[in-house]
KEFILO-358647 format. One line per 4 residues: number of its first residue (from 1); for each residue x, y, z of C-alpha. Coordinates in pm, whole numbers, plus 32768, in hexadecimal, padded with zeros to 4 digits. Example, Ala and Ser with C-alpha at 12.3 -4.5 7.8 and 13.67 -1.06 7.14 Angstrom:
# residues 2
1 = 84CE 7E3E 830C; 8557 7F96 82CA .
END
This chain:
# residues 85
1 = 86D6 836E 83A5; 85A1 82DF 8465; 846D 831F 83B7; 852A 82C7 8259 .
5 = 8564 814F 8304; 83FF 817D 8356; 8349 81A4 821C; 82A7 8083 8154 .
9 = 823A 8042 7FE4; 81BF 7EFF 7F73; 8145 7E72 7E46; 805B 7D5B 7E2D .
13 = 7FE1 7CC7 7CE9; 7EBD 7BCE 7C59; 7EAB 7B32 7B3B; 7DB7 79D8 7AAC .
17 = 7CF9 79B5 795C; 7C41 7B23 7991; 7CEC 7C0A 7A3D; 7E33 7CA2 7A5B .
21 = 7E64 7DA9 7B62; 7F3E 7E61 7C40; 7F08 7EDE 7D8B; 8015 8001 7E43 .
25 = 8010 802C 7FA5; 8102 8175 8029; 8134 81C5 819D; 8203 8313 81AF .
29 = 81FC 8421 82A9; 818A 857C 8232; 825C 86C3 8292; 81C8 86EC 83E9 .
33 = 8227 85A9 844B; 80CD 84CB 842B; 80EB 8394 8340; 7FD8 837F 8256 .
37 = 7F5C 823E 8190; 7F1C 824F 7FFA; 7EBC 8116 7F09; 7EBA 8154 7DA6 .
41 = 7E4E 8024 7CFD; 7DDE 7FB7 7B85; 7DFE 7EDA 7A58; 7F9F 7E9F 7A23 .
45 = 7FFF 7F96 7985; 7F01 80AA 79B5; 7EB7 8097 7B31; 7E4D 8214 7B1F .
49 = 7D44 820A 7C66; 7DB2 8264 7D74; 7D4C 825F 7EED; 7D91 831A 801E .
53 = 7D67 81F6 817B; 7E08 82DD 8278; 7E3C 8454 8293; 7F21 84F2 837D .
57 = 7F17 83CB 8484; 8024 8350 8574; 8138 826D 84E3; 8085 814F 85D2 .
61 = 7F29 816F 854E; 7F91 819D 8412; 8062 8071 83E3; 7F60 7F9F 846F .
65 = 7E97 801F 8332; 7FAC 7FE0 823A; 7FAB 7E61 8317; 7E48 7E27 82BB .
69 = 7DF2 7EA4 8139; 7F20 7DB0 8101; 7E99 7C71 81BE; 7D44 7CB2 8121 .
73 = 7DD9 7CC2 7FED; 7EC5 7B7E 8025; 7D99 7AD8 8092; 7D11 7B18 7F4D .
77 = 7E03 7A84 7EA3; 7EC9 7B80 7E5D; 8061 7B52 7E4C; 8191 7C11 7EA3 .
81 = 8266 7C93 7D79; 8329 7DB3 7E2D; 834B 7E46 7F71; 833C 7DC3 80B5 .
85 = 8236 7D6A 81AD .
END
């Protein structure tokens, strides 16, 4: 199915002397055929904060937002732990 192949999830982690954080970015469709981008983040094993970064947008718009967020986190020192870019 075409929609499933476009879904993306990437888990990013950041660890230093005082921090151990995780950031999970999801790109997924809704039941209307539009796309959403959400982020879940916080301390590792307690990532309980969640933001909606895009809701009911085209796939191209959602993919751009997903890539921008991921790139920003990588530039801040986060590393890919699972998923693909």
